[in-house]
Legacy VTK file of the C-alpha trace (Angstrom):
# vtk DataFile Version 3.0
C-alpha trace
ASCII
DATASET POLYDATA
POINTS 141 float
196.497 4.356 132.648
193.901 5.618 135.817
193.043 8.827 133.226
192.243 6.334 130.697
189.959 4.342 132.709
188.423 7.427 133.907
187.633 8.740 130.709
186.437 5.253 129.557
183.652 5.258 132.841
182.548 8.405 131.594
182.361 7.149 128.214
180.029 4.047 129.379
177.768 6.710 131.969
174.614 7.101 129.563
174.220 2.875 129.300
174.116 3.518 133.094
171.486 5.696 133.055
168.921 3.005 133.570
169.432 2.911 137.293
165.748 3.268 138.733
165.404 -0.562 136.533
168.651 -2.025 137.822
168.307 -4.286 140.691
164.752 -4.821 140.226
162.659 -8.173 140.604
162.034 -9.619 136.883
160.108 -12.181 138.060
157.843 -10.336 139.982
157.565 -7.831 137.490
156.319 -10.272 134.823
153.769 -11.755 137.253
152.685 -8.272 137.818
152.600 -7.656 133.687
150.410 -10.411 133.347
148.025 -9.636 136.250
147.789 -5.769 135.396
148.534 -5.228 131.793
148.893 -8.501 129.594
144.948 -7.967 128.994
145.345 -4.748 127.280
148.953 -4.592 126.032
149.095 -8.289 125.298
150.418 -11.772 126.779
153.484 -11.287 124.668
153.932 -7.789 125.088
152.355 -7.334 121.410
149.942 -4.426 121.715
146.521 -4.445 120.598
145.861 -4.056 116.362
146.193 -1.246 115.316
147.416 0.440 117.847
148.679 3.513 115.815
145.231 4.349 114.490
142.677 5.885 116.712
139.327 4.302 118.187
135.809 5.907 117.208
136.516 7.740 120.697
139.506 9.096 120.057
141.511 7.560 122.056
144.843 5.212 120.397
144.601 1.177 121.072
147.396 0.307 123.548
150.781 -0.029 122.098
152.779 -3.056 122.305
155.872 -2.906 124.617
158.116 -5.121 122.401
160.874 -3.444 120.496
158.616 -2.992 117.501
156.379 0.044 119.651
157.569 2.786 121.652
157.845 2.471 124.545
161.723 1.988 124.597
161.656 5.832 123.002
161.325 7.109 126.557
163.035 7.831 129.667
162.064 5.802 132.461
160.768 8.465 134.735
157.911 8.837 131.796
157.244 5.374 131.707
156.760 4.984 135.337
154.776 8.558 135.516
152.463 7.103 132.287
151.828 4.097 134.356
151.554 5.715 138.233
149.114 8.526 136.964
147.835 7.080 133.804
148.614 9.233 130.444
146.214 11.731 130.500
147.805 12.230 134.530
151.731 11.593 133.011
151.145 14.576 130.134
149.743 17.300 132.442
152.146 17.123 134.785
154.633 18.396 131.485
152.018 20.777 130.029
150.282 18.397 127.935
146.440 18.547 128.296
145.034 17.694 124.805
146.280 13.997 124.762
142.802 11.661 124.714
145.285 8.825 126.334
143.276 5.815 127.660
145.535 4.264 130.088
144.200 4.152 133.504
146.424 5.124 136.475
147.782 2.064 138.780
148.031 4.654 141.387
146.731 2.588 144.479
146.087 -0.325 142.282
150.330 -1.388 142.395
152.782 0.217 144.245
155.778 2.571 142.912
158.264 -0.299 143.767
156.035 -3.164 141.563
155.432 -0.280 138.146
159.513 -0.626 138.681
159.297 -3.979 138.391
156.832 -4.162 135.716
159.419 -1.556 133.776
162.321 -3.774 134.529
160.769 -7.000 132.927
159.199 -5.195 129.933
163.095 -3.799 129.495
164.225 -7.202 129.759
162.680 -8.746 126.919
164.220 -6.593 124.628
167.432 -7.039 122.760
170.568 -5.418 124.277
170.968 -2.847 121.666
167.151 -1.573 122.388
168.099 -1.406 126.182
171.310 0.814 125.453
169.284 3.412 123.389
166.363 3.469 125.866
169.188 3.875 128.704
170.708 6.985 126.405
167.426 8.565 127.046
167.800 8.828 131.508
169.173 11.484 132.547
172.156 10.792 134.824
171.417 11.478 138.587
LINES 1 142
141 0 1 2 3 4 5 6 7 8 9 10 11 12 13 14 15 16 17 18 19 20 21 22 23 24 25 26 27 28 29 30 31 32 33 34 35 36 37 38 39 40 41 42 43 44 45 46 47 48 49 50 51 52 53 54 55 56 57 58 59 60 61 62 63 64 65 66 67 68 69 70 71 72 73 74 75 76 77 78 79 80 81 82 83 84 85 86 87 88 89 90 91 92 93 94 95 96 97 98 99 100 101 102 103 104 105 106 107 108 109 110 111 112 113 114 115 116 117 118 119 120 121 122 123 124 125 126 127 128 129 130 131 132 133 134 135 136 137 138 139 140
């Protein structure tokens, strides 16, 4: 019996790979989102119109953060880096230099914990199935 419990715990481990977002202050994240993110990403996380079509300067409009967007396709660390370092900074860290992102860096504007709270709020709005898919993209620690 104990062996089966251990096996079941291991099978469920990928769903727990969202550890950076566990225990976060979702209410504070919602307030911070409205103050720092909603102007571009929408009060209801809907993103900007035609968010897949580049602007005249080659940057993409702000994508939605609801389940219709691609935020949930990325692991927690990339989402954190993208917020803290801005789009160009986060991708440069990963060796991608030629992506023209308009996402500004929030380093020095909001704290690391506040970024995690915002990300936890965004995640909390997704259906459970989408939350589980996003969690599976996070490497276990």
